[in-house]
BAZASE-892041 format. One record per residue: x negated, y, z of N, C-alpha, C, O in turn; residue in three letters. Coordinates in steps of 0.001 Angstrom, whole numbers, plus 500000, padded with zeros to 6 digits. Atoms other than C-alpha are relative to their C-alpha. Layout:
# BAZASE-892041
XYZXYZXYZXYZala ...
# end
This chain:
# BAZASE-892041
499656499086498690958827120653237756501544499415500476501854499282501660unk 498863500693499470962518119014237482500437498928500528501590498796500939unk 500549501173499542961476115853238510500169500703501520501252500846502088unk 501042499183498600959756117637241776501415500584500653501818500195501749unk 498786499644499327963045119500242341500835499177500237501129499262501430unk 499263500782499751965378116842242146499391499027501705499816499127502856unk 501070500405498555963061114970244960500210500849501046500935500620502014unk 499963498195498827962910118234247053501643499800500715501936499534501881unk 498619499869499172967004118453247170500768498728500527501857498713501100unk 499622501660499277967430114579248134499710500551501421500548500932502239unk 500405499764498591965249115331251116500829501127500780501364500927501870unk 499112499010499407966993118303251995501433499689500746501901499927501859unk 498549500063499336970429117129251942499993498742500910500988498386501541unk 499892501243499057969292113956253820499629500226501364499881499431502270unk 500168498897498618968098116471256717500585501401499977500006502401500400unk 499467498888500222970390118947255948499768501700500274500317502646500840unk 500537498860500289968422121466255126499861500326498880498685500528498577unk 499810499356501590969467122635251344499937501060500227499692501562499130unk 499861498271499965969613126468252563498432500235499830498253501442499662unk 501536499907500229965579126250252149499729500528498271498778501128497770unk 500383499495501364966222126757248448501379500544499399501921500139498371unk 498933498870500248969131129462248483499608500990498872500362501645498152unk 500448498775500789966929131635246579499008499392498850498216500064498189unk 500979500748501207965131129109244138500337500913498477499517501076497573unk 499672499708501342966977130743241291499062501616499317498830502065498195unk 500464498427499831965318134303242019498149499521499870497372500166499165unk 501500500067500270961722133053242096499481499654498866500089498967498045unk 500754500095500856958832133215239882499513498187499650499480497433500623unk 500343501323499825957720129621238565498867499774501003498798498715501627unk 501008500396499325954679129999240404500193499877501549499502499235502339unk 499329500373498935957036130543243350500388498853500520500222498379501644unk 499365501399499850958722127510242855499228499022500198499341498275501169unk 501070500687499512955855125712242494499656499550501416499629498428501922unk 500685500110498508954571126372245890500881500230500954500374500601502013unk 499350500327498795957496126160248028500740498873499682501444498460500604unk 499587501652499607958706122546246686498880499255500088499096498051500224unk 501115500818499168954837121471247558500387500381501087500467499364501775unk 500225499619498405955342123235250920501216498835500630501075498015501538unk 498889500748499628958583121538251274499704498006500201500133497118500938unk 500072501911500027957286117743250347498970500050501045499040499040501745unk 500787500177499082954610118361252643500280499930501516499549499275502258unk 499100500500498854956625118327255652500558498721500370500971497826499632unk 499663501608499664957462115500257753501329500809500688501157501633501586unk 498869499614499621961198116375258314500214498942501345500607499380502426unk 499789500852498620961304112990260813499348500758501048499831500698502179unk 501151499797498420958555114601263242500919501238500429501699500933501330unk 499278498766499632960282118348263620501223499816500181501620500817500778unk 498356500013499463963955117481264180499807498882500760500759498791501535unk 499614500375498904963069114747266244499009500858501304499085500595502505unk 500864498987499139960488117465267906501341500864500774501321501217501953unk 499328499263499680963764119330267937501262499399500956501693500115501861unk 499383501016499384966141116551269305499578499483501604500341499493502570unk 500807500545498910963692115105271989499853501299501211499457501150502367unk 500448498711499323963484118810273308501190500729500786501089501768501437unk 498537499779499759967028119161274178500107499182501635500629499664502640unk 500031500542498343966530116634277358498902500552500866497728500511500496unk 500623499514499027965189118198280368499269498584500786499715497511501193unk 500819501465499158962450115881281962499585500650501429498622501414501502unk 500664499307498530962138116883285967498856498831500429498922497705499936unk 500765500644499243959395115365287916500146500096501215500129501234501685unk 499554499786498647960132114789291177498407500036500880497378499433500575unk 501395499466499257957336116082293708499495499146500760498638499544501549unk 500256501099499316957005112492295147498689499453498920497678498923499382unk 501023500600500634954860111552292063498647501083499651497799501016498761unk 501279499039500653952473114800292386499159499837501545499661499739502665unk 501232500341498863949104114305294713499075501228500046499193501877499008unk 501278498984500036946145117003295465499039499491498735499065498299498427unk 501134500086500592943273117266292947498653500709500858498596501829501365unk 500964498850499012939955118084294756499256500994499018499090500972497799unk 500830498890501384937966121136293459498722500515500977498532499870502008unk 501275499130499288934864123238294962500637501362499782501573501666499043unk 499915498590499934935022126588295442498322500759499249497303500576499915unk 501146499728500563932124128138293246498988501187501117497787501093501370unk 500154498909498821931655131168295892499485499436501302498681500028502023unk 500258500481498770931531128646298735498428498937499808498076498193500723unk 500912501075500631928331126610296716498926500619500888498832501834501065unk 501401499290499188924801126743299135498887500331498867498915499893497717unk 500761500003500931921981127896297599499489499160499035499319499296497824unk 500496501188500560920718124780297017500656499151499194500128498397498378unk 498692500969500989923955123090295467499601500812498625499367500317497523unk 499749498965501691923796126194292743498533499659499260498285499770498059unk 501707499875501008919805125571291966500383498711499352500213498619498137unk 499796501138500285920896122119291711500880499820498570500578499155497579unk 499265500568500973923546122087289520499537501213498846499756500783497714unk 500475499306500973922212124948287385498593499573499451498367500075498350unk 500915500891500424919173123058286760500274498502498872499781497987497868unk 499388501455500673921168119899285927500585500835498389500280500476497252unk 499133498990501289923143122426283252498921500343498823498806500073497627unk 501099499579501216920080124085282047499124498718498963498798498987497807unk 500619500947500141918326120625281437501155499295498504500806498701497484unk 498877500810500558921553119383279710499820501233498327499527500822497204unk 500143498964501147921450122791277183498242499592499168497826498975498188unk 501593500173500388917761122704276666499672498842499016498756498825498194unk 500379501132500407918098119326275551500572499744498783500264498752498123unk 499366500531501000920470119711272826501090499462499874501783499341498863unk 498596500648500002923207118049274157501150500792500237502149500099500426unk 498873499202499734925671120825274711500397501063498863499694502028498561unk 499586498772500995927902122742271908501245500500500492501801499970501454unk 498766498960500095930944125461271589500748499524499411500470498994498336unk 498671499849500767934328125164270776500628501133500216501292501039501249unk 498891499464499668936210128401270558501353500121499341501400500548498188unk 498778499852500445939708128386269988500545501719499500500645502745500174unk 499670498809500314940876131001267584500927500247499010500843501035498068unk 498801499725500914944083130615266049500955500965500196502051500730499687unk 499062499195499774945835133450267102499606501229499016498501501480498536unk 499998498708500343946830136754265594499871500992500957499940500847502177unk 500171498756498942946308140165266886501288500579499881501175501803499953unk 498257498963500102950452141443266521499938500136501098500121501351501033unk 499846499474498327950412141881270623499184500994500189499316501847501066unk 501187498756499383947424144054270522500092501453498696499433502491498634unk 499938498526500665948856146362267527499133499970498383499096500926497608unk 500337500425501480946998144539264203500147498904499316500715497971499883unk 499452501049501142947344142265261342498966498825500405499310497643500398unk 501048500981500339944127140486261716499537498933500964499931498998502128unk 499939500687498932942791137592263301499467500464501750498843501503501968unk 499972498865498853942639138303267184498457499990500376497896501026500732unk 502073500050500005938537137343267486500072501245499399499984502163500215unk 500391498582500798938334140311265047500551501436500827500510502484500182unk 499512498943499298939853142836267913498722500740500749497828500206501406unk 501793499459499668936968145417268708500270500473501493501194501275501633unk 499791499417498888936864146137272260499395501590500451498170501625500336unk 500647498835499813936008149748273215498903500398500871499044501330501663unk 501109500105499658932733149396274326499402501389499732500035502431499560unk 500498499033500586929888151529273464498729499119499512498258498357500357unk 498991500298501198929024150381270487501264499117500077501167498127500803unk 498888501117500242932388148558269784499558498620499598498702498371498749unk 500209501807500039932378144559270010500844499639499765501751500322500240unk 498993500411500282934742142521268640499699498484500995498548498227501347unk 499554500819499397935948139354270582499080498826499549498580498118500423unk 500854500693500619933924137244268205498674500496500521497908499642500968unk 501367499931499626930849139093269104499408500027501462498258499949501894unk 500392500270498438931003138981272673500161498361500048499728497819501065unk 500028501589499807931394135387272466498419499503499690497669498905500462unk 501255500272500393928292135062270372499032500833500636497929500398500306unk 500912499457499185926285137449272594499653499109500716498489498711500673unk 500349500943499170926718134948275174498984498721499832498071498364500577unk 500900500711500619925353132288272940498598500153499769497698499320499875unk 501441499508500605922477134049271795499089500247500858497884500137500634unk 501260499907498727920880134792275121500106498713500581499103498309501170unk 500440501819499643921399131061276026499094499469499009497925499167499249unk 501013500341500879919959130100273219498745500063499918497934499140499847unk 501265499562500115917174132390273038499202499658501249497981499566501121unk 500856500343498870916085131500276644499492498633499766498341498219499903unk 500187501812499950916534127647276055499383499837498576499149498653498331unk 500746500073501210914851128243272445500208498608499468499437497660499317unk 499640501313500732917205125781270852501332500449499681502037501082500468unk 499010499740500556919988126024268362501236499546500234501576498461499761unk 498792500504499686923414125930269784501205499977498929501523500959498259unk 498807500279501288926261124722267376501051500491500659501343500244501830unk 498879499198499684929069126790267519501572499563498975501712499786497772unk 498759500594500631932510125351266442501071500863500220501444501085501372unk 498625499127499590935705127801265732500978499719499337500961499969498132unk 498365500400500441939283126608265143500573501092499864500800501897500768unk 499400498821500733940687128970263323501979499310499430502292498153499152unk 498766500568500408944612128698262361500070499894498339499035500248497774unk 500341500180501465945397127983258414500152501128499278499701501249498139unk 499635498653500579946707131560257872498621500836500903498757502015500576unk 500897499020499604943663133316259772498464499504499531497462500152499832unk 501360500460500234940721130887258146499085500855498986497869500958499148unk 500639499227501100939552132845255450499929501389500264499231501970499432unk 499871498605499581940155136453257117498904499886500911498093500806500801unk 501061500575499078937730134878259843498694499808499331497772500617499430unk 501145500021500686935238133724257899499216500983499111498004500996498897unk 500682498544500534934962137179255892499708500665501061498751501419500887unk 500462499036499128934751138830259075498435499812500663497651500676501057unk 501468500059499584931585137028260110498661499831498875497445499755499053unk 501138499539501269930018137304256427500227501778499995499445502196499141unk 500351498882500182930376140944256633499279500456501523498273501150501374unk 500561499955498827929353141242260306498536499210499935497876499308500969unk 501066500956500121926327138849259210499767499164501343498736499116502014unk 500490500758498998926868136586261787499561500395501296499063499625502118unk 500269499099498250926348139059264990498745499142499972498580498273500828unk 501296500554499959922819137890263944499806498425500794498769498198501418unk 500108501114499839923354134416264824499801499408498705500347499892497713unk 500095500523500930921872131683262497501529499168499276501862498060499698unk 498708500684500329925429130823260433499795499012499627500874498601499203unk 500606501379499984923648127493259889500723499436501382501382498438501092unk 499480500400498696924956126779263663501406500009500208502133499431501017unk 498391499481499928928218128274262821501053498651499510500513497747498872unk 498957501007500883931495125835261695501060500545500467501133501150501536unk 498928498905500086934762127232261066501019498168499488500848497364498571unk 499019501365500880937762124103260855501565500789500542501684501738501317unk 498940499202499526941497124894261137501025498852500631501137497701500208unk 498887500619499546944198123592263093501440499553499157501844500132498149unk 498304499971501016947784122388261680501188500865499894500951501982500355unk 499274499324499596950641123820261623501797499211500004502059498080499594unk 498862500622499981954335123178262093501377501033499751501233502253499830unk 499346499057500579957613124578260980500519500468501237500356499870502300unk 499248499228498993959628127086263069501318499425499675501809499324498551unk 498572500267499878962899125870264025501506501039500393501359502043501091unk 498672499005499016966477127693265114500952499428501013501068498270501414unk 499140500713498955968710127115267375501200498995499787501768498378500689unk 499119500870500339971105125177265342499137499184498941499594499007497812unk 500807500781500570968201123088264071499486500045498307499094499177497526unk 500293499960501413967568124316260887498736501199499952498589502265500551unk 501467499403500488964054125411259377500135501771500031501223502220500392unk 499431498421500446964079129363258729498229500173499187497089499791499448unk 500777499167501188962266131232255580499185501169500477499807502097500992unk 500516499039499672959374133461256266499773501227498895499470502401499110unk 499352499226501348960062134744252494500937499120499202501007497895499300unk 499245500720501199962325133766249855499684498578499607500413497616499363unk 500757501249500918959760131277248560499092499392500903498163498703500480unk 500960500809499195958122130096251723500912499744501818501536500525502536unk 499420500617498910959350128165254727499003500755501252497889501190500961unk 500837499571498573957852129403258260499645499455500766500344499367501775unk 501428500616499246955031127705259735499293500758501120499046501958500997unk 500807499596499010953180128148262976498926499109500219498820498175499425unk 501031500658499476950327126693264559500442499300501094501245499767501902unk 499213501020499150950837123338266603499387500119501582499629499418502565unk 500546499610498482949095124616269598498108499303500040497726498375499328unk 501143500344499638945380124160270777499925498798500397498833498309500106unk 500469500947500380945978120852271695499750499197498719499231498088498849unk 500435500130501760945501120212267840498476499789500097497987499070499226unk 501414499958500096941936120441268551499400498396499955498519498292499101unk 500203501238500027941327116734268979500050499620498330499135499492497516unk 499771500773501531942853115481265662499637500890498887499399500606497713unk 500892498617501225941605118867263917498218499821499909497612500496499077unk 501567500333499572937856117848264742500007498954499325499035498880498573unk 499971501552500717938703114266263298500135500419498534499108500220497884unk 499374499897501471940163115151259902499036500928499526499005500924498295unk 500598499422500599937531117721259529498539499427500228497620500243500167unk 500995500491499869934807115470260118499037500533501060498025499839500958unk 500921499566499089932790117162262869499931498997501426499602499304502572unk 499884500704498348933181114448265511498890499021499745498394498416500695unk 501012500706500996930633112569263004498796500943499878497655500495499759unk 500931499078500474928812115957262447498900499850501334497678499714501279unk 500408499685498695928351116214266505499487498844500494498776498917501496unk 500958501320499797927092112723266716498736499589499968497916499101500746unk 501117499654500571924812113152264450498917501222500622497745501311500255unk 500794499063499895923531116148266109499697499861501227499066500807501698unk 500230500568499284923343114153269088500499500695501558500031500721502697unk 499551499245498586925511116129271367500793499282500699501513498410500212unk 499366500831499106926868114979274595501356500809500745502077500196501532unk 499438499325499071929027117894275917500682500949499259499937501718498652unk 499713498887500467931402120173274547501062501318500572502289501277500482unk 499608498842499243932290123465276301501390500753498917501182501320497845unk 498824499386500968936145124642274858500690500994501027501043501011502206unk 499676498467499229937148128031275477500997500808498933501139500440497767unk 499236499304501120939633130789273921498854501176500011497861501441500689unk 500933498899500250938354133711272371500235501119500693499330501952500659unk 499807499014499753939990136141274093499528500623501526499693501824501735unk 500282499685499092938654136218277558498589500350500220497712499505500405unk 501713499547500194935303138505277555499720499837501160499019500844501066unk 500553500625499412934292137322280657499315498676499883498208498494500390unk 500098501458499875934135133640280024498508499612499302498297499733498095unk 501495500458500851930311132383279297500385498643499684500756497809500510unk 499745501444500406930853129433277481498636499147499970498450498174499239unk 501372500862499288927307128186278969499906500124500901498705500321501088unk 500499499690498877927455128671282291499499498532500627500190497527500795unk 500287501244499737925021126183283522500368499459501437499914498438501953unk 500019500333498567926216126128286900501494498902499746501547497989500570unk 498870500431500052929718124625285807499994498653498755500798497742498557unk 500440500823500695928197122772283301498953498893500647499207497730500334unk 500439501041499273925708120807285432500891499551501318500256498734501985unk 499056500367498868928628120249288350500709499174499632501097498339500449unk 498742500768500698931040118587285858498713498559499665499004497439500084unk 501054500890500076927527116445284787499844499121501160499662497904501132unk 500778500896498965926689115448288027501552499401501040501614498811502119unk 498582500911499471930347114258288985500145498629499463500920497860500032unk 499620500989501047930227111527286394501040499669499214501289498656498560unk 498604500301500803933427112259285029499521500504498646498450500986498277unk 500204499487501406934196112932281487500502501753499582500032502511498734unk 499321498736500116936191116095281666499699500844501065499452500278502129unk 499900498869499028935942119576283670500504500986499753500634501421498608unk 499241498645500814937703122629283934500040501234501401500435501005502544unk 499816498615499133937544126179285813500727500271500281501475500433499317unk 498292499530499404940535127208287773499340501421500576498197501854500724unk 499551498668499204941587130413289371500874499399501313501333498260501407unk 498942500461498875943618130446292797501266500798499608501391501871499019unk 498551499222500457947079131300292377500507500451501137501023499715501978unk 500060499018499120947389134242294519501675499975500418501971499781501597unk 498387500117499258951504134260294882500592498525499660500552498028498535unk 499842501616499867952661130715295519501382500195499111501347499562498056unk 498663500045501036956289131435293765499739500794498446500661501043497669unk 499465499871501389955364132632290610499560498700499049499189497644499561unk 499491501463501054955503130036287387498671499740499290498652499325498131unk 500864500651500816951791129462286821499341498475500083498643498287501079unk 500423500654499787950847126174286191499078499269500687497929499588500383unk 501156500660499134948861123821288651499350498933499937499900497870499651unk 500218501662500197946711121195288649500316499554500850500640500201501846unk 499726500927499110947332118433290314499750498140499372499525497705498243unk 499562501663500429947645114413290218501186500026500051501892500546500915unk 498783500472500267950467113184288712499800498437499535498846497995498896unk 499556501434500547951714109552288125497893499300500260497269498420499667unk 501380500853499569947881108822289792498433500698498741497241500391498764unk 500896499540500705946178110956286901500167501773499914501170502465500087unk 499849498698499779944931114461286661501152500730499189501690499924498429unk 499097499230500808947537117238284962499964501169500286499218501671501127unk 499728498152499729948560120801284864501591499600500364502233498742499758unk 498447500305499828952170120855286454500866501431499852500653502486500450unk 499174498992500422954724123049285069501072500713501464502135500177501779unk 499456499587498200955949125056288841501520500134499777502303499962500712unk 498221500098499653959684125419287644500325498947499974501535498819499783unk 499213501244499264959997121833288514498959499732501085498917498581501520unk 500707500034498899957730122086291004500089500795501405499842501997501300unk 499395499679498698958654122858294673499074500969500542497913500693500844unk 501082498966499589957295126250295770499571499766501588498798500376502326unk 501097500125498245956686124640299317498784499269499685497874499329500512unk 501262500835499884954061122472298178498733500944499505497607500454499426unk 500831499040500471952241125863296860499135500419501400498070501036501406unk 500167499756498607951943126034300825499027499353500428498070499906500970unk 500608500892499501950456123207301574498559499664500180497997499362499128unk 501565499776499422946749123073303357499674498860500420500420498112501052unk 500351501040498700944449120571304627499664500258501353500176501264501845unk 500506499732499218942788120344307536499275501362500872499253501909501975unk 500980498305499887940418123496306856500733500704499741500263501842499744unk 499299498764500220942842125393306129500264500329498051500887501302497626unk 500237499916501810942376124987301692501439499518499539501921498467499959unk 498787500081500677945623125185299742499610498732499099498490498778498589unk 499908501004500677946057121873297927500499500069498367500040499365497467unk 499373499809501175948113123042294998499972501485499545501005502154499540unk 500267498586500109946861126340294131499376500449498903499552501615498552unk 500719499664501211944694126275291112500824500059498612501758499412498136unk 499404499920501286945480127280288104498914500008498978497748500338499195unk 500729499649501275944324127115284309499441501327499365500107502357499471unk 500565498902500612942339129539282593499347499858498841498708500777498330unk 500169500747501666941621127567279303498213500151499927497569500720499046unk 501880499940500328937381127010280233500073498334500384500416497869501470unk 499906501410499654937132123193279775498357499378499574497533500033498936unk 501140500558500294934190120963279447500569498297499462501466497720500077unk 499665501180500550934540117588277390498991499207499970497973499805499621unk 501252500524500641932099115009276970500216499616498541501376499915498257unk 499635499801501164932034114274273273500778498077500078501726497826499334unk 499208500804500120933205110755273904501531500131500612502449499366500315unk 498504500139499881936334111916275590500348500845499069501415501323499455unk 499749499254501110936558114113272228500514499115499249501612499212498701unk 499534500947501014936599111136270371501237499059500282502076498657499476unk 498865500777499393938879109203272435501150500679499804502084500091499257unk 498946499159500232941214112028272403500823499887498527502034499817498317unk 499677499536501234941190112389268739500783498733499072501155498888497909unk 499014500974500172943085109101268297501024499719500643501514498589500619unk 498957499806499532945720110161270197501277500852499726500878501852499128unk 499077499171500489948954111893269558500505500796501457501233500113502177unk 499483499329499106949733114372272259501199500742499925501477501469498971unk 498637499516500440953196115382272994500439501592500057499681502487500431unk 499563498726500363954586118319272523500721500994500908501251500369501826unk 499315499111499171956203121475274345500335501312499182499679502139498548unk 499266498932500698958728123636273173500124501422500501500387501675501677unk 500071498553499244958554127566273360501049500464499140501091500160497947unk 498902499317500274961875129719273011499049501182499101498057501440499782unk 500749499176500309960169132470270569500875501153499293501928500837498739unk 499649499076501040961004135737268841499361500019498337498170500131498048unk 501163499906501296960307135712264954501070500101499002502141499493499000unk 499861499513501031961043137216262020500877499137499020500371498018499109unk 499550500624500749963428135657259393500707500297498817501425501269499051unk 499216499986501156965058135543255783501410499918500120501668498741500373unk 498328500261499573969094135818256277500459499998499107499926500774498313unk 498917500877500597971728134245254296500123501543498702500906501248497800unk 500023499569501198971287137486251651498866500212499625498855501166498847unk 501549499996499862967446137196251618499531501214500141499055501847499199unk 500616498621499354966447140219253568499301499212501140499513498131501689unk 500478500704498939964116139962255928500553500529501414501173501585501294unk 499130499848498867965478140283259428498778499424501226497990498479501213unk 500749499573498819963824141270262896501365499785501062502300500532501349unk 498457499670498544966268139629265952499767500932500947498774501632500748unk 500773499477498789965997141327269244500026499244500719499680499767501779unk 501016501160498960965239138272271163499775499120499405499969499067498190unk 500061501205500565964259134821271025501141499597498955502357499789498962unk 498576500664500910965992133139268195499248498624499508500081497884498984unk 500186501297500425963690129877267285499256499272501010498776499939501927unk 500947500724499465961829127203268818498237500001499238498084500206498034unk 501168500431500133958246126629268448499209498824500587498963499090501763unk 500545500654499292956286123292269301498567499989500211497880500063499192unk 501885499778500321952351123421270368500061498492501225500698497907502101unk 500737501088498751950517120866272054499015500453500334498369501108499515unk 500812499599498857948183121516275018498849499743499843498863498899498947unk 501033500376499973944656121114275268499984498967501517499546497816501548unk 499684500328498554945394120311279111500705498690500223500695498135501322unk 498981500997499806947911117372278159498587498672499620499009497522499493unk 501050500604500146944434115574277529499315499350501343498627498340501495unk 500758500732498487943413115083281194500653498908500210500044497851500378unk 499262501243499822946462112830281615499398498500499651499780497464500196unk 500781501277500410944067110146279841499043499693500361498364499015499590unk 501099499774499118941464110398282424500212499595501484501264499883502054unk 499705500385498522941129109046285909499690501077500889500259501024501980unk 500378499393499358939578111816287207499388501551498932499061501526497746unk 500683498748500676938304115815286396499160501071500854499598501607501872unk 500936498972498940935711118067287952500561501314500112500733501763498979unk 498807498910500176937825121282288786498545500996501214497936500735502252unk 500982498934499224935449124414289852500683501381500454500748502146499492unk 499061498850500051937474127361291156498552501271499612497355500992499546unk 500637498803500346935816130732290292500660501272500301501870501347500519unk 500088498633499443935753134166291158500987501058498616500402501654497711unk 499074499655500974939048135560288967499533501812499734499790502463498722unk 500624498203500442937460139501289096499037499972499240498814500894498454unk 501146499701500583934390138404287876499777498894498637498769499042497946unk 499974500691501136935073135634285084501406499861499390501557499205498359unk 498698499638501223938739136417283823500754500808499705501659501226500427unk 499708498810500363939459138871281721500793500372498512500515501217497660unk 500064500626501285941151137741279014501108501303499225501702501920500109unk 499294499348500928943247140087276160500960499485499591500901498609498727unk 498718501016500942946978139125275513500499501068499311500574500947498088unk 499280498652500832948687142929274687499929501227500792499461501240501930unk 500364498355499275948635146653275709500583500200501288499992500909502102unk 499324499801498965951087146462278340500222499429501346500718499831502398unk 499909501329498734950756143295280454498624500386501264498201501539501353unk 500599499790499026948358143031283365498530499775499095497405500116499460unk 501466500445500746945685141886280817499603500502498450499397499980497355unk 500022499318501369945287144372278473498466500528499638497500500096500266unk 501378499642500606942261146060276623499146500724500657497969500444500881unk 500605499110498699941488148778278952499193499237501312498020499495501582unk 500131501064498511941110146288282269498893499513499209497760499892499505unk 501047500663500125939186144132280120498459500671499390497322500224499539unk 501554498966500019936476146851278892499434500340501254498236500343501536unk 500720499769498358936286147749282621499354498893500418498176498880500773unk 501093501384499655935307144281283354498583499886499657497525499889500286unk 500910500190500637933417143852280883498362500684500091497205500274499995unk 501026498864500074931304146665281090499335499681501676498119499678501870unk 500508499814498643930892146341284960499214498355500428498309498366501262unk 500343501196499483930138142354285352498775499478498522497963498563498656unk 500715500443501090928311141990281837499020500791499478497840500440499488unk 501164499863500526926700144379280146499219501258501325498074501599501029unk 500559499707498978925840146449283603499410499196500835498925499595501894unk 499906501061498565925319143124285408497894500480499567496998500027500279unk 
# end
């Protein structure tokens, strides 16, 4: 262990992170070993480069932005709906469609410590968010008489708890052979002074590096090969917390396939032109989601000759990727976004401290950053009331009570 300790000391000195060993003498042998191994696994060049690069604000001029075409699901004719529905059902019944659920989050903002997907919706009987997703899959699977592969991306921290939850609930009656779990990567959290922080005196504080890690995580878990072996052609990607999100919407699947594009996304209309919701647009002649803080409010008011708004489509984390698109993205390293967050840390006295406000930076990759690697994207605007009821926290507009009411209205009582 002494040789390993010397190596770690040398690394920490190089990157000015010696404080990570401040409490080393107080640790057990097991804790010492864990801490040294964790430090050796960290790519300090990467995390410190992200920190330095994030100090530079990059402004995208509005001259580089152009509208992206979309269609409104509610404006489709009966014949168009039938056409897209038939294309989507045929793809599902042919075994070409799989599901990817993003479930790396914890339920801390909802007042409990388990994986967010284990949060129980107050229906009768109560259902977890995982079971709600599974119900959608089982319904289509039974109608189509085909087993639909379900891939669930967790964080490293909630991986085993998630699997245990599925075991305890007998996979909600779905064949466990069709459910696969895999993990996204972690990155260290860094404070405003460029220092990594400790979550315990023997552990560096790490956080999941965002849902955009999906593509490389699939490659790392060898799941792209598995998908090819299953002859999948399309993968729906959605979050676990939107209780109205049907991951096998045949109209969306059929519409995306009919365009000939490799990617598709459901959108919501941004009702308030001055809010900070990111919007779909063509930037540098590629599909993108544009940060409205660098996006002139005037553009949100621009319409075409028919009165349709050109820059009001927002992201609801409901995407469809061809398997070829996923393969392509698995070899590309997406850019990172910096988020300023509040996070507990071990202070100079070795005590856990909870700050009054944001104190650390977290770096995340987003799935939507993949869009700019393609020439076009199929956008389908959907009704927010009928298809969007995520659970974020107890106090905001997206709380469990509202989600339960919508789920009962649009799903259970449909």
